[in-house]
C-alpha positions, 0 to 999 in steps of 0.5 A: 222220482228219481230214476232207479237206473243209471246209464254209464257215460263217458261223464260218469264212468270213472265215478261208477262201479261196474257192478261185477267186482264192486270195489270201494278202495283198493283198485282191482285190475280187472275192473279197470281193464273193463273200464278202459275197455267201455270207454272206446265201445261206449262211443260206438253205442255200447249200453251199460245200464244199472240199478242205482245201488251197490249190487249186481244188476245191470244189462250190457248190450250194443250195436251187433256191427261192433258187438266183439262176438263172432256173429253176423246180422244186419241191424241188430242189437247183441245182448252180453250180460243181464244179471240180478243176484242176491237180494235184488232178485225178485223185485222186477229189476231183470223185466225192467232192464229186458223191456229197457233194451227192447224199447231201446232197439224199437225205438233206434228201428233195430230188426231185433236183439239177439244173444248167446245161449246153449242146449244146457244153460251155462254158468257164464251165460244169462238165463236164456229161459228168462229171455224166451219169455220175451220171444227170444229163439233159436235161429242158429246154432253150433255143432257143439251145442251152443244156441243163437237166441234172437227176438226178431221184430221183422223176421230177419235172423242173425248167425253165427259167422261160419268161422265160429262153427269151426270149434277147433284150433292147432294148438293141443295145449290148452289154449284160452281166448279172453277179452277184457270185456268181463272183469273177472278175466284178469283173475281167470287169467292169473289162475291159468297161468299159475295152475299150468305153471305148478303143473308144469302144463304148456297153455297159451293165453290169446287176448282178443283186443280188437273187433277184427279178431273178435269177429274171426274167432273160431268158436262161440265167444262172449269174452271167454273161450276154452280149447284143449287138444284142439278142440274147443271145450266151453265159455265158462270161465275156469276155477282151479278144480274145474281146470285140474279136472280138464287137464286130466283128461 
């Protein structure tokens, strides 16, 4: 029986779609940026596992030491994304992907798996209530309501880097940190540029293009982080309406 899932490799990366933004003809800049980013990350033990179908069903995780997030810990995996959408829901795919990740962590002798959560579920973060069913629990928090969830196998706990709890920057204008890890960040960056230019509002866009920059960020981060008036606002990607509401504050 054919395996229903595929793990991306350096050999099949160019041929396989990346789930989030599926294109069959015209290339998408965000997808190609993600593909280039993944090409380097796969060498570091990054795992991107997806359903062998044209849909959004995938899990993405990496060794915490090389994960582009301001989280510290010894011998953990960091779970970036776990998504199942549309007609693929309710078929057990999310369970299979989570169980694969946990089994992979055990097989590699890891101490556990961790992921970013929040006191109130955020639209661009994986479902933490689902993760809690598999033993994930809060092991660290930030002053602004974000949580680090972990499924520990040996009692050890990862933690947010101290710099991630600062949640302030000197810039007072809209300031956004972003990485190519998510294909949607490309169009979100373009939307910010267009909207701010139309409104004649100053803004600063800061690409997070190295592991060192990611580990040193002044806030939690999964691939995107927004500051305004010097304060951290959200990890959610912004549509035009949300951006305009924020700028009116």
